[in-house]
C-alpha positions as CSV (number, residue, x, y, z in Angstrom):
1,X,87.3,104.9,122.7
2,X,87.3,102.8,125.9
3,X,90.0,100.2,126.6
4,X,87.4,97.5,126.3
5,X,86.4,98.6,122.8
6,X,90.1,98.7,121.7
7,X,90.6,95.1,123.0
8,X,87.4,94.0,121.2
9,X,88.5,95.2,117.8
10,X,92.3,94.9,118.0
11,X,93.5,91.4,118.8
12,X,97.2,91.1,119.2
13,X,99.1,87.9,118.5
14,X,98.0,85.1,120.8
15,X,94.7,86.8,121.7
16,X,92.5,85.1,119.1
17,X,93.6,81.5,119.3
18,X,91.2,78.6,119.2
19,X,91.8,74.8,119.0
20,X,94.6,74.1,116.5
21,X,94.5,77.7,115.1
22,X,96.8,80.5,116.0
23,X,94.0,82.8,114.8
24,X,90.4,81.7,115.0
25,X,87.8,84.4,114.1
26,X,84.2,83.2,113.6
27,X,81.0,85.1,113.3
28,X,80.3,84.1,116.9
29,X,83.6,85.3,118.4
30,X,83.5,88.5,116.3
31,X,79.9,89.3,117.1
32,X,78.7,89.5,113.5
33,X,77.0,87.4,110.9
34,X,79.3,86.2,108.1
35,X,83.1,86.7,108.0
36,X,85.7,84.2,109.3
37,X,89.5,83.7,109.4
38,X,91.6,80.9,110.7
39,X,95.4,80.7,110.6
40,X,96.8,77.1,110.7
41,X,100.4,76.2,111.5
42,X,101.4,72.7,110.5
43,X,104.7,71.0,111.4
44,X,106.6,68.9,108.8
45,X,104.3,65.9,108.0
46,X,101.4,67.5,109.9
47,X,97.8,67.5,108.8
48,X,94.4,68.9,109.8
49,X,90.8,68.1,108.9
50,X,88.0,70.5,109.3
51,X,84.3,70.7,108.6
52,X,83.1,73.7,106.5
53,X,79.6,73.6,107.9
54,X,77.6,76.6,106.7
55,X,80.6,78.5,105.2
56,X,82.7,78.5,102.1
57,X,86.4,78.7,102.5
58,X,89.6,79.5,100.6
59,X,92.8,77.7,101.7
60,X,95.7,80.2,101.1
61,X,99.3,79.3,101.8
62,X,101.1,82.1,103.8
63,X,104.4,80.1,103.8
64,X,105.0,76.6,102.5
65,X,103.0,74.3,100.4
66,X,100.3,71.7,101.1
67,X,97.9,69.2,99.7
68,X,94.1,69.8,100.2
69,X,91.7,66.9,99.9
70,X,88.0,67.7,99.5
71,X,85.0,66.3,97.7
72,X,87.1,63.2,96.7
73,X,89.6,65.4,94.9
74,X,93.2,66.2,95.8
75,X,94.7,69.6,95.1
76,X,98.5,70.3,95.3
77,X,99.4,73.8,96.4
78,X,102.9,74.9,95.6
79,X,102.6,77.8,98.0
80,X,105.4,80.2,98.6
81,X,108.3,81.0,100.9
82,X,106.5,84.0,102.6
83,X,103.8,86.6,101.9
84,X,106.6,88.9,100.7
85,X,108.1,86.5,98.2
86,X,105.3,85.9,95.6
87,X,101.7,85.3,94.7
88,X,100.4,81.9,95.7
89,X,98.0,79.3,94.4
90,X,94.9,78.4,96.5
91,X,91.9,76.1,96.8
92,X,88.2,76.9,97.2
93,X,86.4,74.5,99.6
94,X,82.5,74.5,99.6
95,X,80.1,74.6,102.4
96,X,78.7,71.3,103.8
97,X,81.9,69.4,103.2
98,X,85.1,68.3,104.9
99,X,88.7,69.1,103.9
100,X,92.1,67.8,105.0
101,X,95.2,70.0,104.7
102,X,98.5,68.1,104.8
103,X,102.0,69.5,104.5
104,X,105.2,67.4,104.1
105,X,107.6,70.3,104.8
106,X,105.2,72.2,107.2
107,X,103.9,75.7,106.8
108,X,101.3,78.3,107.7
109,X,98.0,78.5,106.0
110,X,95.1,81.0,106.1
111,X,91.5,79.8,105.9
112,X,89.3,82.7,104.8
113,X,85.6,82.0,105.2
114,X,82.1,83.3,104.9
115,X,78.7,82.0,105.7
116,X,76.9,81.5,102.4
117,X,73.9,80.0,100.7
118,X,75.1,78.5,97.4
119,X,77.2,75.4,97.3
120,X,79.8,75.8,94.6
121,X,82.3,73.1,93.6
122,X,85.7,72.6,95.1
123,X,88.3,74.3,92.8
124,X,92.0,75.0,92.4
125,X,93.1,78.6,91.8
126,X,96.5,78.9,90.1
127,X,98.8,81.8,91.0
128,X,99.1,82.7,87.3
129,X,95.4,83.6,87.3
130,X,95.5,86.0,90.3
131,X,95.0,89.6,89.1
132,X,97.7,91.8,90.6
133,X,96.9,95.5,90.9
134,X,99.0,98.5,91.8
135,X,96.6,100.8,93.6
136,X,97.3,104.5,94.3
137,X,100.5,106.4,93.6
138,X,103.2,108.2,95.5
139,X,103.3,107.4,99.2
140,X,99.8,105.9,98.9
141,X,101.1,103.2,96.5
142,X,100.3,99.6,97.4
143,X,100.0,96.2,95.7
144,X,96.8,94.2,95.8
145,X,96.7,90.4,95.0
146,X,93.0,89.9,94.1
147,X,92.8,86.2,94.5
148,X,89.3,86.3,95.9
149,X,88.1,89.7,94.9
150,X,84.7,90.6,93.7
151,X,84.5,92.6,90.4
152,X,84.5,96.3,91.1
153,X,81.6,98.4,89.7
154,X,81.9,98.3,85.9
155,X,84.7,95.7,86.2
156,X,85.2,92.6,84.0
157,X,84.0,89.1,84.9
158,X,87.6,87.8,85.0
159,X,88.5,90.0,88.0
160,X,89.0,87.7,91.0
161,X,87.5,84.3,91.7
162,X,83.9,83.1,91.9
163,X,82.5,82.7,95.5
164,X,79.0,83.1,96.9
165,X,79.6,85.6,99.7
166,X,83.4,85.6,100.4
167,X,85.6,88.5,99.3
168,X,89.3,88.2,100.1
169,X,92.5,90.0,98.9
170,X,96.1,90.5,100.0
171,X,97.6,94.0,100.2
172,X,101.4,94.7,100.4
173,X,102.4,98.2,101.4
174,X,106.1,99.3,101.1
175,X,107.7,100.6,104.2
176,X,106.8,104.2,104.9
177,X,103.6,104.2,102.7
178,X,100.0,104.5,103.7
179,X,97.3,102.2,102.3
180,X,93.6,101.8,102.9
181,X,93.6,105.5,102.0
182,X,91.6,107.6,101.6
183,X,89.6,106.3,104.6
184,X,86.5,104.5,103.3
185,X,83.6,102.5,104.6
186,X,81.1,99.8,103.6
187,X,78.7,99.5,106.5
188,X,75.3,100.2,104.9
189,X,73.4,98.9,101.9
190,X,72.9,101.6,99.3
191,X,72.2,100.1,95.9
192,X,74.9,100.9,93.4
193,X,76.8,103.0,95.9
194,X,77.8,101.1,99.0
195,X,77.8,97.5,100.2
196,X,77.3,96.3,103.8
197,X,80.4,94.2,104.6
198,X,82.1,93.0,107.7
199,X,85.9,93.0,107.4
200,X,88.9,91.3,109.0
201,X,92.5,92.6,108.7
202,X,95.3,90.1,109.4
203,X,98.8,91.6,109.5
204,X,102.3,90.4,108.8
205,X,105.2,92.9,109.0
206,X,108.6,92.3,107.3
207,X,111.7,92.4,109.5
208,X,114.7,94.6,108.8
209,X,118.1,93.2,109.7
210,X,116.4,90.9,112.3
211,X,114.4,93.8,113.9
212,X,110.7,93.0,114.0
213,X,108.5,95.6,112.3
214,X,105.2,97.3,113.2
215,X,102.6,99.5,111.7
216,X,99.4,101.4,112.6
217,X,95.7,100.9,111.8
218,X,93.0,103.5,112.1
219,X,89.3,102.9,112.3
220,X,87.0,105.8,113.1
221,X,83.2,106.0,113.7
222,X,81.0,106.6,110.7
223,X,77.8,107.2,112.8
224,X,76.5,103.7,112.1
225,X,76.7,100.3,113.8
226,X,78.8,100.0,117.0
227,X,80.8,103.2,116.5
228,X,84.0,101.3,116.0
229,X,87.0,103.5,117.0
230,X,90.5,102.0,116.9
231,X,94.1,103.4,116.6
232,X,96.2,100.3,117.0
233,X,99.9,99.5,116.8
234,X,99.9,96.3,114.8
235,X,102.6,93.7,114.6
236,X,102.9,90.4,112.7
237,X,100.0,88.0,113.6
238,X,97.7,90.8,114.8
239,X,94.1,91.1,113.8
240,X,91.8,94.1,113.5
241,X,88.0,93.6,113.2
242,X,86.0,96.2,111.4
243,X,82.2,95.7,111.8
244,X,81.6,99.3,110.7
245,X,83.3,102.7,110.4
246,X,85.8,104.6,108.3
247,X,88.9,102.4,108.0
248,X,92.3,103.7,107.0
249,X,95.0,104.5,106.8
250,X,97.0,101.4,107.3
251,X,100.5,102.8,107.9
252,X,103.7,100.9,107.3
253,X,106.8,101.8,109.4
254,X,109.7,103.1,107.2
255,X,112.0,100.1,106.4
256,X,109.3,97.5,107.1
257,X,107.0,96.4,104.4
258,X,103.4,95.6,105.6
259,X,101.2,92.8,104.5
260,X,97.6,92.4,105.4
261,X,94.9,89.9,104.4
262,X,91.4,91.3,104.1
263,X,88.4,89.0,104.5
264,X,84.9,90.5,103.8
265,X,81.3,89.2,103.7
266,X,77.9,90.6,104.3
267,X,74.1,90.1,104.0
268,X,73.7,91.5,100.5
269,X,72.1,89.4,97.8
270,X,74.9,90.3,95.4
271,X,78.6,89.8,96.1
272,X,79.6,93.4,95.6
273,X,82.5,95.5,97.0
274,X,81.2,99.1,96.9
275,X,82.9,101.6,99.1
276,X,82.2,105.2,100.2
277,X,85.3,107.5,100.6
278,X,85.5,109.8,103.6
279,X,84.4,113.2,102.3
280,X,87.3,115.0,104.0
281,X,89.9,112.9,102.2
282,X,88.4,111.8,98.9
283,X,90.2,114.6,97.1
284,X,93.5,112.6,97.4
285,X,92.4,110.3,94.5
286,X,92.5,113.2,92.1
287,X,96.2,114.0,93.0
288,X,97.3,110.5,92.1
289,X,97.1,111.1,88.3
290,X,100.1,113.5,88.6
291,X,102.3,111.1,90.6
292,X,104.2,107.9,89.6
293,X,103.6,104.6,91.4
294,X,106.2,103.8,94.0
295,X,109.1,102.3,92.1
296,X,109.5,99.6,94.7
297,X,106.2,98.0,93.3
298,X,105.4,95.4,92.4
299,X,107.2,94.0,95.4
300,X,107.8,90.8,93.5
301,X,107.4,89.6,89.9
302,X,103.8,88.7,89.3
303,X,103.0,85.5,87.4
304,X,100.2,87.3,85.7
305,X,100.0,90.8,84.1
306,X,100.1,93.6,86.6
307,X,97.4,96.3,86.3
308,X,97.5,99.8,87.6
309,X,94.4,101.4,89.1
310,X,94.3,105.0,90.4
311,X,91.7,104.2,93.0
């Protein structure tokens, strides 16, 4: 891995700014076709209007609440104190429209986006409807808030939220645990087995007694695409781009819980999330059946039933 490759795929805080956004990842800046992420910080009484153009978006509060006005409708988002304090409500904003985000108390808001074809209606997503999943066991335990997930193979239609192309979830990993494990990929189209999806990881790391936290993210070449190869020390506000390759583990430093927001989209006609585990490490899934889920999870009380998946 060259230093240039590392810089291309790992974007530390302040290296992916654009206009009013502290993070601004578009298909053009990422060098791919579909996935986008923007992080917007608003002061008390602040507002921001944006055009959705050819992409669908979900407005997701990271901290604070806001009002989203779109398509002649006004949606009140209660939000949350932080990504480590609870599940949040959100708003879906369709392509070919304009939206205004306003916050009386100020806050930070993620805009997860994907180029798409269908124009779906603007909608409110309540926190109580977000499926919360405990994935893995032992030191591979993590919590997944599936606010914008696609139904897994054989899953029910109520899993996640309807979008055209966009897939987005939040993952919370307790300090000392590994998530995104076993390493997996989704960089080729194999019907019924694997989807072709670009992916963005956006990180926040909990402090401990005022000490900032950190973690590590690994992406290794799969033999396809650009040969993405990254071993990055990640801190709060960092971004890792994954156009291809085996990704995982995401490692949380002991004492510092790790949050990451995943944004995925790709060229497939169907909005599927189908992954292929790394053959050297897939065996770990079988060991989870004999281990309990980390007792620290769920990290916070979920407003909807928590489901456990050994996957």
